[in-house]
C-alpha positions, 0 to 999 in steps of 0.5 A: 461487480459494480465498483472499484471497491468490489474489485479490491475485495475480490482481489484481496480474497483471491490473494489470500489463497495459498498458491496464488501469487498474482491477481489482476481483476477487471471491472469493465469486463468482470474477469480475473487473471490469476498467477498460481504456483500450483493449480487451484480448482474452481471450488476453492476460487468460488469459496474465496470470492464468496467471502467478498460478497455475492459473486460467482466465478467461472472459467472462461471458455477456451481461455489460454493457460500459460504453464510457464513458471512465473518469474519473481522479479523486482519489477513489481516494485519498480513504481515504489522504488522510482517514487522513492528515488524521485523524492530523495533527489528532490529533497536533496536538491532543496538544499542546493543553496544551503552552505551545509547539508542539514539532515533535519531539513532533508528528513523534513522535506523527504517526509513531506514528499512521501506523504504528499505523493502517497496520499495523492495516489490513495485519494484517486480511489478513496473507497477502493483504498479503504477496502484494501487497507482494511484487509491488513491494517489493525485499526482499519479492520476495527474502524472502517472509517479510519481507512477513509480518513487515513489519506487525509492524515497523510495529506495533512502530515505532508503539508505540516512537514513542508511548512514546518508546522509544530514539528513536535506535534507533527512527528508525534502523530507520524510516530503513532500512525506509522507504528499502527501501520507497522504492526498490521504489516508485521502481523500479515507477513508473519502469517504469510498471508497474501495481501495487496499493499494499499500504499499506492492506492488501487492505481498501482498494484503492489504485493504486501511485502518486506518493502512495505515494512521497510517503507513504514519503518523508515517513516517511523525511524525518521519521525523518532529521530526528529523528535529526539533532535527537537 
């Protein structure tokens, strides 16, 4: 592997294998540490990484194998829950000097924080994000350039919400973008395919799950609500 884009592709193909619940792929010392519900042989692993490119996978000699069943924990979602907590608190504090709580203003500040923070993580490794996003987003699959543009769309929306720029246009774009994203997540969840969520780029690894769906639906509902209010 030569770049983080390679890492993202290999990881994505490994996670598509039924039975693999986690894959940590390193670039510096090219290796993968896999968590499995049941043992998967090298031929199946090789077939998976071959789909990502001209890669070969071999078992590390004398590698330790932990046969303890992997615990399913909400800890893997801790980063995204923490981020949502921060954004919620900050958007509430933004109204501390207002005589009365304003739902519309809170939603606007919340969505601004959401898009600004999430675009930041995506832009840390733009190509890696685009590669991972194309594994499940319906538009990024067909138009790879969309994955490269998407973080900038989020950045633009974040700035638009924080400044109050043309709210009807801003919320209309958000509604369309989040609807497209939601369709891709729903399709992947219905197929029960294992994908890495690209919502926080490649810096923080999260499994694609109902949490991802809830995140997209929240933005969808908020933008639709604000359009109704306007």
